[in-house]
N, C-alpha and C positions, 0 to 999 in steps of 0.2 A: 870381837869380830875377826873372823879368819878369812873372809872373802870367799869361802866355799859354801855353796848352797847346803841347807840342812839335809835335803834329800840325798845329795851326793855323799855327805858324811855318813848318813845312816846306811847307804848302800855299801860304803867301804867297810863299815863295821861288820855288816852282815857277811860280806865276802871274807873278812878276816876270820869270823867265827866258823864259816863253812869250810874254809881252807885249812883250819888248824888240824894238826895230826892227832888222832886219838890213839893213846898208848894202849898196849896190850893189858897192862895192869890197871884196870878200872873196876869199879864196883860190880858192874854187870857181868864182866868176864870172870871175876873172882867168884861170884855166885854160881856161874856155870861150872867152873872148875870144882867148886865144893860139891856140886851135884855129881860130877863124874867120879870124884874120890869116894863119895858115899856108896856108889854101886858095889864095889867089892866088899866094903864094910857091911853093907846090908846083907849080902849073900852069906857072909861068915856068921852074922848074927842069926839069920833065918835058919841056917842049916846046922847050927851048933848042937852037938849031942845027937839026939835022934830027930831034932827039928820040931819037937812038939812041946818043949818046955815053955809054959806060959810066960815066965819071966823073960827069957831070951826072945820070945816072939814079941813081947812088949818093947824091948830094945830095938828090934828090927822095925817095928811099927814107927817108933820115934825117928829112926833114920829115914824111913820112907816118907814120913810126914814132912821132915825138914827139906827133903829133896823136892817134894811137891810144892812147898811154900816158896822155895827159891825159884821154882819154875814160874810162879805167878809174878815175881817181881823183876827178874833179870831183864826180860824183854821190854817191860815198861820203862825201867830205868834207862836202858840203852836208847830207846826212842826219845824219851822226854829230855834227856840231858846230852843228846847227840854223842852217844858212846858206842855207836854201831861200828864193829870191826869185822874184818874177814874171818878172824878166828871165831867170833861170836856167831856169825851166820852159819858156820859149819858145826861148831861144837854144841850150840844150844839144842838143835833138833836131835843130835846124837845123844846128848845127855838125857833128853826127854824119853827117847825110845829105849835107852839102856836101862834106866831105873825101872820103867814099867815092864819091859821085857824080862828083866831079872826077877822081878816080883812074881810075874805070871808063871815063868818057868819053875821057880822054886815051889810055888803053890801046887803046880801040877806034879812035880817030882815027889812031893809029899802026899800026893793023892787028895789034896784038899779042894782042888779045882780040876774039872775035866779037861783033858788035853785039847778037845775040840774048841773050848772057849778060848784057851790060850792061842790056838792056831788061828781062829777067826780074827782076834784082836791084833795079833802080830802081823798077819797077812795084810790087814787093812792099813796098819800104821806104816809098814815098810812099802807097801804098794803105793800109797798116797804120796809118800816122800819121793819115790822114784818118778811118779807121774808129774810131780811139781817140776822136777828137773827136765822132764820130757817136753814140757810146754813153756819153760822159763823164757825162751827167746821170744815168745809171743806175748808174754805178760805174766803177772803173778796172780795166783789164785788166793784171794784173801781168806783169812780165818772167818768162818761164819759163826753165827750165834749157836747153831746146832753143834758145830765142832767144839765150841767152848763148853756147852752142856755135856757133850760126850766126854770131854776131858775130866770135868768135875765128877760125872757119874763113875767113870773108870777109877779115878783116884779114891773116891769114897768106897766103892765096892771092894777094890783090892785091899785098901786099908782095913776094912772090916774082916776080910778073909785072913789077913796077916795076924790079927788078934785072935786069941784062943776063946772065941765066943761060944756060948751055949744057950739053950732055951730059945725064947722069942727072938733074941738078937741074931742068933744063928739062922733062923728062918728069914728074918728081915734082910740079911745080907744076900740071901739067894735072890730075892726079888730086886734088890738094888743092882746086883750083877746082871740080872735079866734085862733091866732097863738099859744098863751100860752096853750090853751086847747089841740090843736093838738099835740104840743110837749110833753105835759103831758101824753097823751095816747100813743104816739109812743115810747117815752123813757121808759114808764112803761112796755110796752110789751117787749122791749129789755132787761130790767132788769130781767123780768120773764124768758126769754130765757137764759140769763147768769146764773141765779140761778139754773135752771134745769140742764144745762151743768155742772156747778160746782159741784152740788150734785151728779150727775151720776159719774163724775170723782173721787170724793171723796169716794163714795161707792165702786167703782171698785178698787181703791187703797187699801181700807180697806180689801176687799176680797183677794187681792193679798198678802197683808201682813199676813193675816190669813193662807193662803195656805203655804206661806214660813215658818211660825212658825210651822205649822203642819208637814211639811216635815222635818224640823230641829229636831223636837221632835222624829219623827220615826227613824231618823238616830242615834240619841243619845241612843235610846232603843236598837238598834242593837249593 
């Protein structure tokens, strides 16, 4: 018997857990760092020699796949085990865009993928990232199911293009990439719609708070 109510003890424990400092070197951040390091390694593997050696393309595919797998787990681990850090918030989206952007640019440089496809995907990814910062003071745009499907489609399509595929598989990757581009555009437009709605609601709330404060000030003067 401590004489302290159980609810108070539980609250103290929760406060201790919440207040604990999360170090930079945790598993979520390490996975993000691995992904960042893989970017230049992937480019070197992808462009080795003339860029068309099937063996080196397979090595590049392996590096790309590891990067995509770490992308699936680092965010989940950070949220599940309370490992969210400022470094992770900044580095994670940069790592995501860097590996995908590097793969798309390399494929276009090697003439395996039209530049317009690379342009559409990169424009969408960079644009949505900037738009999130534009509305961040009004709220956060959550990742949608369509966005997750887009990421899966992009990763699958780009991975198939990295490999030196021929025959039916080469035809299949074209259609997978077509689906990825379609999802990229559709989800991008949906994020724009959400951002506009969120910003309007935020501005309306700010105006309402300003009117409330002004009314309170007038009452205090009286």
